[in-house]
N, C-alpha and C positions, 0 to 999 in steps of 0.2 A: 538677685532671687527670682525665680520665674513666678509671674501672680497666677494664681488660680483663676479659671473663667468663673464667671459670675453668672447665677441664674436666679431671677426675680421669682419669689413665690408669693402667692396672694391668699388669703383667708378663704377656707371653704365656703364661708357664707357669703362671699363675693358672687358664687355662682349660683344658675339657677338649673332647677333639675325637672325633668318631665318624663313621661312615657310615651312610647308609639308600640306599634304592634309588635307581637312575639317574633324573635329571630331565633329559628329552631336550629339546633346543632344539625349536621349532615350524618353523625354518627353516634348510635346510640352506646358504643363500648370503645375501650381503647384498641380492643382486637380488630373491630371494625375500620377504625382510623387506619391503623397500620395497613389493613389489608386494600383500603381505597389509595393510601399513599403508594403501595406497591404497584396498583395498576397504573396509577397517575406516572409513576416513575418509567415504566415500559413504554407509555405515550410520549411523555415531553421530556424526561430525564430528570436531574435533580430536582427537587422541590426547594425554590426560594420562598423565604417567608418574612415578614418585617412586623415588628409589634413596639408598641410606643409605651414611653415612661411619660407619665402625666402627674406633675407634682402640683399639689396645693399644701398649705400649710394649716395647724391647728395646734393652739397652745405653744406658739413660736418652734414648733417643731416639723419639719416636712414629712408630708404624708403621700403615697402615691395611689393612684386610682386604680381599682380593679374590678373586674367585671366577675361575679361569683355566678356560678351555675349549680343550681341544687342548694344544698345547705353547707358543702364543703369545698368543692372544687372552684380555685381562682385562676384567672388568667389575665396576662395584658392585653387592652385592646389591639388588634391589627389582625395578619391573617396571610394566607397564600398569595404569591404575586402572580399576574397572568403570564404567560411564556413571553419575556422579552418587555415585559412592563419595566418604567423606571421605579426604581425603589421609593423616591420621595413621593412622587404621584399616587404610586400604588398604595403608600401607607395613607395618604391623605383620603384617598378612595375608601380603604379599609376604615378608618376613623369615623369618616361621614356616614358609612354604612351601619357601624356598630353605636356610634353616639351623636350623629348630625340628626337635626329636626328635618320632618318632612318638608318645610317651608325653607326654601333656599336662602331666605333673608337671615334666618335664625342659625344657619350653620357655620360653625367657627371658622375663624381664619387661621388654620392650621400652620403654626410657624415650627418646621420640620429642623431641628438642630443638630448635633453631634451624634455620631453612632459611637455607642458606649461598650458594645460588647457583639461579639459574633461567637454563636453557637453551632457546633456541627452533630448531624445524627449520622455514624457511620454505617449502620444497617438497618432494619426494618425492626426497631426495637423502641423502647422507650427512653433509654438512655442516650442523653446528649452531653458534649463535651464543650469546653471553651477553647478547644483546639482540634485539629484534624490530625488523628492519629497517623504517624509516617508511613505505615503499612497500608492504608486505606487509599486508595486511588480513585474510587468511585462512591463518595459521600452520597447518603440519600437525601440529606435536606441539611441547606445553610440558613439559619436563622440569624437577622439581626435586630438589635434594640436599639431604637433612637429615643434621644430625648426631645421633648417637644414643649417648646416653649408657650405657655398658654397667656392669654391677656387677661385683664385684672377682671373683666366681666365676660361670660360666656354663658349660653344655655345648652346643656345636655339633654339628650331625649334617650332614655335608657329603654331597651326593650323590655315588655311587660314579665318575660319570662326570665329576666335576669336582674342581679343587683348590683350596683354600682357602688364600693367601698372605699372610703380613705382609710388607708391603712399606714400606721407610722413607720418610719424606717428602723426603730427599734424593734419592733415586732417581725420585721421581715428577716432581720440579720439572723445568718446561721439557722434558720429554722425551716430545714429542708424537710422535714417530715411533713409540715404544714403547707408549705408553698413551692416545694420542688427546687431543686439546684438552680434553675434559670432565674427565679423571682428571689429566691432567698440571697443571691449574691449581689443583689441591686446596690445595696449600701455601700459595699466595696466599691464598686464600679464608679459610685456617685461621690467617692471620697476626694476625688482630686477638684470637685466643685467647691465654689463658695456661695453659700445659700443666702439671698439678699431678702429677708422677711420683711416684706412691705405690708405694714398693717395701719392704715389711715386711720381706722376705728380707734386705735390704741393713742392718737394724739390726744393732748389735754384739752379741756373744754377751753381755757384761756388761749392756747395756740390756735384752735380752731376759730376762735373768735377773732383774733388777730388776723387770719388769713381771709375770714367771711369780710372784714372792716374793709378790705383793698375791693370789692366788688362793688358796682353802682347800680346795676339793674335787677328787677326780679327775675327775669330770664336767666341771668348769672347766679342767684342764689337757687333757682331750680335746678339748674345744672349741677352745682356744687352740692345740693342735698341729695342727688343721685348716687353721690359716692359708698355712702354706707348709711345705716341708722343712725348713727350719733351724729354726722354731719347733717343728715336730714331733719333732726331735732333742732339742731343750731339753726339751721337755715329757716325752717318753719316761724322760729321765734322773732327772727330779723324780719321775715315777709310780714308777719301779724303786725310787728312794730312798726313797719313802713307804712302799711295800708292804714293802720289806725292813725299814725301821723297826718298822712294826706287825707283822710276823711275828716279829720279835725280841721286841718287848714282850709278845706274848701267850704266848710261852713262858717269859719271865722274871719272869712275875707270883708272888709270894709265895701261898701256901695261903690266907692269911687272906682273908675275904671283903671286907673294906674296903680291902684294897691297891690300889695306883694305879699307873700307869706314871710313873716320874720325869720 
């Protein structure tokens, strides 16, 4: 039996979200977008675009991060590639533009994974297909969806005119009216993957104490406490006990120079 590829997903609470300057859309309507696409096609040929599937978890269920424009329209982060641009590097550029912080030190290390779907636009129309119709020799757009493997902790900077939503897979499934055919079929495209729900905060207090007991220094405790709120609480208790113990020892030492703590 062939094993399914494994995708690690981390709690939404593991990530930090901030804002940055607005990122305005180039087109004010679908008609304007199609008209611009036609102009670009005459100059550069078929449009090639890439979009990212960013997975997190809430309530032990996978959620996808979507950018919301206004109150209704949602889209995956990504966009059009430059002529001749590499797909992977182009998607990293688009993700940084859409969700990266202004500080290079805070920009996520985008780990671009598998291509999970390819969609084709046969004509200058809104309709796209997960195949190129056989009678179409010059499609107008090819769109590829890539799974992006997120690290356990990242910082996302969302443009002020957009919202970043975490939408559960069960809401996307077969919901063409709300999300369109590309996004609403993502649950089927991800069905071949096995989701590994990593939730360190879900470990019992006793187990966390056992892990912490193997650490020996305050700096280790501080790094341990950065994992999540639960671990931070346990680590701070241990640090307080550690400091209290050392404080008492320092004042209970005998005057003898060769005395030591019990």
